[in-house]
N, C-alpha and C positions, 0 to 999 in steps of 0.2 A: 322190237322184242319187249315183252312185258317183264318188268323187274320180278325176278323169282321164278318165272316160267321158262321152259325150254324153248329154244329157237327151233324152227323147222330143220329137218336133216338137210345137209348140203354136202356136195363133194368136197373132199379134203383139199386144202390149199398148201402152198409151201410153208405158210405160217403154222398150219395144223401139224404138218410133218415135223417142223422144228420143235414144237411143243412136245410131241410124242417122243422125239429123239432125246429130249432132255430127261425123260423119266424111264427110258428103256432099261437102263441099268438097275433102277429100283424094282421094276417088274422082274427082271432076270434074277435078282437076288431073292425076291419073294417066292418065285417059282423054282428056284435052284436049277435053271437051265438057260442056255443061250438061244437067242432068236436071230439066226442069220438073215432072215427076211423080217422086216418091221416097217410095213408100208401103210400109212394112214390112208383110208379110203373114203371115210365119211365122218362128219362131226356135227354136234349140236352144242350150243352154249347156254349157260344159265348165269345171269347176273346175280351175284350175292355181294358180300363185302369183299369184292374181288371178282373173279370169274371162275366158274366150273366149266371145264371142257370135257364133253363126252365124245370119245373118239373110237371109231371102229378101225382096228389095225389088223392087216393081213400078216400072219406069221408062218404060213405054210400054203401049200397048193390050195386047199379048201379049209384052212384052219384060221380062225380069227379070234381075237380077244377084244373085249370092250374095256376101255380104260376111262377112269374119271380123274382128271388132273385139275388141281386147284392152283390158280394163278393169283397170287396176292396183289394187293394194290401197289403201284410203283414205288411209293414212298417207303414201303417196308423193306425194299431191296433184298428180297429173298427169292430163291429160284422156285419154279413150279414144283409141286409135290404130287406124287401118285397117291390118291386118297382111297381108291377102290378099283376093283377090276373083276371081270368075269371071263372065264376061259371056256374052251370048247364051243365056240360060236361059229355060225356059218355065215356066208355072204348075205343071205336073205334075212337073217335075224334082225329084228327091229332094234335100233339103238334108242333105248328109253332110259328113264331115270333109274338109277340103282345106287 
């Protein structure tokens, strides 16, 4: 992966799901709603001063959100943060930089 560029889309892993789970409450607070389904299905990564994770998350039967999560460098000892998101996405929508 080139520094600063996005990785190719990949199926979500257990690690991807764990990152998404850590910011679920942040998204619920911003959207003022609960997501009983919150399943990471695809991700891309971007190396910055830390790591940006772009994750496609299924939140309904055919309802998806794209979230961008910033994971700081380990020595900073801070949890991942939801930095941006897009709602009203579908399964086929491309996961791109936002």
